[in-house]
Phi, psi and omega in degrees: 000318179297321178298318179296322178294321181293323177296317181294323177298312178298322177304317181290320181286333190281326185292128000262022192290310176195160182279136181273130174264130176306321176302312181293325174303308184293327174294317180302310180302314179299315178302308187281354170283336186248332180242121177294132170282121187235121176264131185283348184194122177219130189261015184309309185294319181300313182292325171303315178294322183287318191272324193259348186051224182298333181299337181302339183279345187235345187291156183284122182252009186285323180196166173087001182288339176289348185255006179282164183312315170252100182302136167277149178271353189227139162199171188294321183297318181284333172297318176300315176300320177279005170064038183289134181250339181202141177220127163282108178276126180287135171246104187235143168226162181290126184289347178283347182289156174304145185311313186287331174297318178299321178293318173309304181298319179296320175301319182295324178284327177294322180298321183290324177297318185288327178294321174303313178301316187289322183291329187235065188292341177281349182250311189241156171210138179289146182224150176237328190239165174300321179292320175308308188303312181298317188293314180301317184287325178291338176281355180086017181244178185250120179288127180261122172239163186235135177241117180274116191265064174156122178296338179299337189279354175268355177048054173052030183232119177288338174296319178294320178299318178296324180297315179299317179301317177303331181273000171111007176297135179259337176213159168241125171280123190294329169219167167250236183274353178247141172294135181247180186298342184226008179204144181266135179270156176293338191241030181213169180286134180285148182234338195239350187072030184120246175252143173273170177308320177298322182298320177292328174295324177302308181305306182305313177299317177298326171302314186293326182277352187070030185255132183289143173271118182256124186251013167297141177085341185275155174297164180297320180299317181290327174297315182291323178297314186290323179290332174294317190274323188296129167280343181252160171302148179254167170233159159248112195282339178195083180220167173240197182259114182303330180294339183258337179207117186281058179256135181298346179283344181266171192254116178301160181292326180290335176283324176304320182292323179298320181293321178297313173304325178283341181086014187276193181209137174256119189259116194286130185271155180256358186297132191306317180290341176269345183258323185244118176295324177299313180296320179299322179287323178297313181302318173301314182297320180297313182293327178294319180292321177297315175304319183297325177275331191238001184305120178276170345273340185234352193276336186284137178305324187235033176301133182077005178235063191303328180293319182291318176297316179299320181290322183293317180293323177297320180294321179295315179296327178291323176283340187227073182290155183291143178298147170289135172238129184233170174315319186298328183285326175298321181294323178300321180292318179301313185292324177294322176294319176299324184289316184279313182266336188108148181297344174281004187225031180226140173211198186238135178215077192306315192077025182304144181061022179231001186229029172056038169066015174277080192230154183295150171304130181095346181225054187275340182205184185287351180283354195254006177306316180306324179300315181293321181292316177303323176296314176303318179298319178299328180281352174111011181286145175276170181295321180291324181294314183293322178300324176300311184297316192290327182188342185295324182295311187286332172294317177299320177296317182295317181295317178299316178301317178300321178293319176298319177294322175299315179296340183255014187295335180279356181270144177280161180300146174285126182243005178298150176256158181299309181301322182289322184279308178287336176291321179285330176296313186291333179289341180275157168300149188306321183292344182254358180290143178293148178247010174200163179296333179293319188283354175261007188300310190285340180268350185228087186293349175288345168278120183310142185300327181302338183294331183280000000 
């Protein structure tokens, strides 16, 4: 009966992207019964907090959220239809907020994730380890994991990072859209050439804590620096292949090969501008046209005339329709990463509820994961390969990170501060500056001697 329901669901989501084979549907159901499907990035909790205010604590999350005036991509009914076994819920706050406010809002969002799990105990359970995820999936529930989406959210404090880990955070994205004091972002001007010495100390502490290093949103130089420093496999929680879409948020082929050597995983994003280069260019043109009409204070053609600006934009959109982006193109990213890095190093990181419903045809909400897996089966993927993509790869990364943390159990926490570490590094001639957290041990007694 479940397979027939899945066929019906896939038939609705697949048209006109591809024809659904009943055999592939049965194979997807069989794979996801034994392997949890784990998405690396979903912003549902953050968007609930932003849109619903205090109602977020009591509103019914079971179904119907896709029919709201601004549709959600996620609710419990559709998670079940999508056969989701584990989800990293993103915890994101605006980097422009004062540091202590960022910490406060991060804690509130972690609290909301835990509250959702507590309110629906038959559906969700909090998880910290790979074994937790497997146990929860076997019990027929969805494992809830937490990803802190921005190094700015630790407020340059490793104590705050440790507190997040104690509260259950499973990964830290080193930056979001802005370059911070110790790491360069992919979408902001670089300041550090990647990671500062303090940034390397953050990576080291993440390894010690068994918390995953997430390189989505970071610059190429930061990617390479973190891959050089990290003892544990890294993840890209929601990124694509730069070879298919020349967006700085996507991952170049040479870095994909470094990820393979590191043992990490790139979890493929569904955001249209990261999937389609044509859409990325169209979106850039659209924003430029909007600025041409509305640029303050004097540059816009129709500044102060919103009706004229809206009509001009309507005409531009009619003449320049958005390029189609489909499920098939997301599958192309998955296949490219599998080809360059290997099938052991690719996963799914949708970014549902984080991209303003700008999603590919066939992948509009969390019910559609099986459609993507069915497309890969249609392309010739084996059950074992699909299982790796769905969740096996990220579970392996989690297990390895746990093993690295166990091997570092004898180390004391890193206690150095960003101003102390990066300040002393900047004061030295460039030729004498440390190039790793290990090389600064003797000059920075606030880092425990065991690190050397």
